[in-house]
N, C-alpha and C positions, 0 to 999 in steps of 0.2 A: 586727357579727355575721355579715353575709353573707360577709365575707372569711375568717372562721374556718371556715365550713361545709365547704369542700372538704378542708381539712386534717383536720378531725374525722372526716369521712366516710372519707378515705383511711386514717387511723390505725385507725378501727373496722374497715375491710375488712381491713387487714393483721393486726390482732389475731385476727380471725375466721378468716382463711386460714391462719395459721401452724400451729395444731394440726392442721388438716385435712391440710396437706401433710406434716407430720411423721408423721401416722398412715399415710399412703398410701405413704411411702417403704419400699421393700423391699430388703434387703441380700442379695446372693447371693455365693457363694464358689466359685471354680473351683480345683480341685486341679491342681497342675502337676508339678514334679520339682525337680531340683537347679538352682541359679541359673545354672550354666554351660551348661545344656542348652536344647534348642529347645522342650521342653515349657513351660518357664518363660516363654519369649517368647510362645508360643501363648497362654497364659493372660493374660499382661499385655497382649498385643495386643487380645484379645477384650474385656477389661475396659476398655481405653482407648476402644474404639468404643462399648461399652455406656454408659459414663459420659458420653460426649458428648451422650447423649439423656436423661439423668436427669431434667431438668426436664419432659420430655414423658411419659416412661414410669414414673418414680418408682423405677426400678432403679438401685442403686448396687453396683458389682462390685469384689471384691478377688480377687487370685490369688496366694496364698502359696506359697513353696517347700514341697514335700512329699517323701515317700519315693519317689513315682513311680506307675506304673500300678496295681499291686496295692493299694498304700496308698490311692490315690484311689478305686478301686472299693469298697474296704471302707468307706471314710469315707462315700461316697455311700449305701451300703447302711445304714449306721448313722445316717444323717441329718445327719452332721457337715459334709457338703459338698453344694452344689447340683448342681454338675457337676464333671467332671474330665477329664483327658487320659489315655488309656490305649492301650497297643499293641493292634492288632487281634487278636492271638492271645489276649490276656488278656480282651478283650471277649468273644470266643468262649467261652473256658473258663468265665468267670463266668456267662454266660447259660445255657450248656449243662450246667454242673455237672461239667466235666471237669478233668483235671490237678489243680492245687492246689485247685480248687473241687468236687472230687468229694464228693458228699453235702451240699454247701452251695450249691446252685444259687441264683443271684440272678435270680429270674424277673421281677422288676420293673425290671431293667436295661433302659435304652432308649438307642438310638443317636441322635446329633444330626447329626454329619457327620465324614467322614474329613479328615485334613489331609495332611501330607507323608509321603513314604516314609522308612522308618528302616532302613538296613542294619545288620546285626549286625557290629560293628566290633572287631577286635582289633589292638592296637598293641604292638609288642615292641621292646625295645632291640636295636639292631643287633649289639651285642657278646654278646647272649644266644644267637645262633645259631638263633633261632626263625624259620622261614619258612612253616610250615603249622600248622594247629591242633594236629595230632598231636605237633608238636615241643614243645608246652607240658609234656609229661610230665617231671617232675622239676624244673620251674621254679617261681619264685615268682610267682603270678598273683593280680591283683585280680579277684575274680569278681563284685563288685558288692554293694551294700548290700541287706540283707533287705527285702522289701516292694517292691522296684523291678522293673519289667518286664525290665530288662537282666539282673538276677540270675536271674529266672525263665527267660528265654530261654537264658542260659548253661547252666543245668541241663538244658534240653531238648537242647542241642547235645551235652553230655556224654553223655547217655543214647543219643542217636542214634549217637555215635562209639564206644559201648561203653566209655566212660571214667567216672571218678568223681573227686570232690575228693581222694581219697586218692592220686591220681596226681601231685599237685603237692607240691613241697617246702614251699609255703606257700599257703594260700587266704585272702587278705585280704579284708575287706568294707568297703572305703573307699567313700565317696560320690564321685560324679563330680567335685565340686569339689576333692577331695583327691587323686585318683589320678594326675593328671598330674605333680604335684610329687613324688610317691612314685616314679614312673618315672624322673624326672630326677635324684633323689637316690639312685638305685640301691637303693631299698628293695624294689622288685618288678622282675621281668623283663618283665612284660606286663600290660596292662590291657584291659578289655572295656567296650563301651558300645553299646547299641542306640539309635541316635540319628540324626536328620536331619543332613545335611551342606550347607554347611560348618559346623563346630562348633568353638566356642572352646576347649573342653577338649582335643580332638584337635589343634587348631592349637598349643596350648601344649605338648602332649606331643612333637610332631614338631619344634618350634622350639627347645626347651631341651636336647634330647639327640638324638643320631643314632638315629632310630627308624624302624621299618618297619611299614606296614599289612599285616597277615597275611591271606593267602588262606584263606577258610573254604569249601571246596568238595570235590567228590568224590562217590563213590557214596552215602555215608550221608546227605549233604546233599540229593542228588538225590531219594532216597527220602522224606526228611523233607518236602521241598517238594511232592512228588507226593501224599503222603498227607494234607496239611493245606492246605485252600483259603485260609487266612489268611496263608500264607507265599508268597513269590515270590523268584526269583533277583534279585540286585541287583549293581550295579557301583558301586564308589567310584572316581570319575574320577581319572586321573593328573594330576598338576600342581596339585591342590587344596591339598596340604599339602607342606611342605618335605621335600626328599629322597625324594619318592614320586612319581616321574614317570610310572609305568605304572599302567594300570587295575588294580584289585583285585577279584577275583571273591569274592562272598559271597552271602548271602540276607538277607531282611528281612521287615518287617511295615509296616503303616501306623500312624501316630499317628491316634487317633480321639477325638472328643469324646463323652462319654457322660453320662447323667443317670439319674434314676429316674422311674418312672411316677407317683410321688407328687408330683413337681414340677408346679405348675399349667401348663396348656397356654399361657396367655398369657405367662408368664415365659420359657419356652423360645422361643416365637414371637418375642418382642422381641430376645432374644439373637441368634438366627439372622438376623433382619431387620437388626440392627446390623452384622453381619459382611458379609452379602451385598449390602446396599444401599450399602456402602462397600468393595466388593471390591478395587478398585484400590489403595486406601489400605492395606487389610489385606495385600495381596501385597507391598507395599513395605516391610513392617516387618521382614522377615528374608529372606535369600537363599533359604532352603529353601522359601519360599512362592511363589517366582517363577513356577513352571510349573504352579501349581494351576489347575484348571478346575472351576467349580461342578458340572457334571453328574457328573464323576468323583468329587467329594467326597461326593455323595449316594449314588452307586452302589457305590463300591469300599470294601472294608474293614469294612463294617458287617454283623455277624452277628445282633445283637439287633434287635428291631423298632424302627422309627423312632418317636421320641416324637411324640405328636399335634401338639404345637406346631411342631416342625420340619416334619412332613409337611404341615401347613396352609400354611406358607410355600412349600414346594416345589411344591405343587399350584398355588398362585397363579402361580408362575413357569413352569409347564408342565414341570417337571423330573421329576415322577412322575405316574402316572395315578391 
């Protein structure tokens, strides 16, 4: 009998513990973007770090591909996503009720942290004759899929330049995963993407066909950047992509992690802790993360209030007062 007691006790403990553990496990979802973009890597990387701590925190994380910034913000607002990646300009517009969010302000939107810079990137077939953004007039252009931050920013640039979709021979709405092949197959003359670099989709586009990264600069862009604090001038370094040896001038935003005030403080705290307690590992998961600095991620690109869970961690580290 005495030899059976430890086994019986262990079995009884396991049976008692199993329902408790199942009850405490909490699933969280992070909205990302297309599978070829850096947003997808951001979400997958964060989930990888969160899921390393599941036994301790009870959090289990997934990061599916989505339509991008605007789609993620809308899903967070509707309760369909816990968190999401969004361009800094769309974080601003959603929280302040401007641009596409006029009259539909998301007051409960909360910032978590900023990630990498995202230059507005236009790539054109060299045989199209496109050298500047204005040269896109009369061309076949992929403007991006509806619901994506890239599409929203493209429309902002059009407005700043005094242009419209009617100026193009074709305005296609392909997703990032589809547009590089379309450029190579001569279905479009140019593609656009607001994305961190280096990027697989842009690499594919410049490797499969002779293509040029197009300058997006000039007086209209200078004014756009001066009037909007969430934009900044940007350079896409020469030599990063095939046949593009010179730096390209453009402007851009930052990728940011956002959530809702409705998400519990402890949930966001544990996600932030998983990232910054393993920061060197996080930085190694994509080249776009290599130059990230924690203090800048807390201070830059965030126009919505910090979520209390994120703020709690940052106070512990002395990054906010």
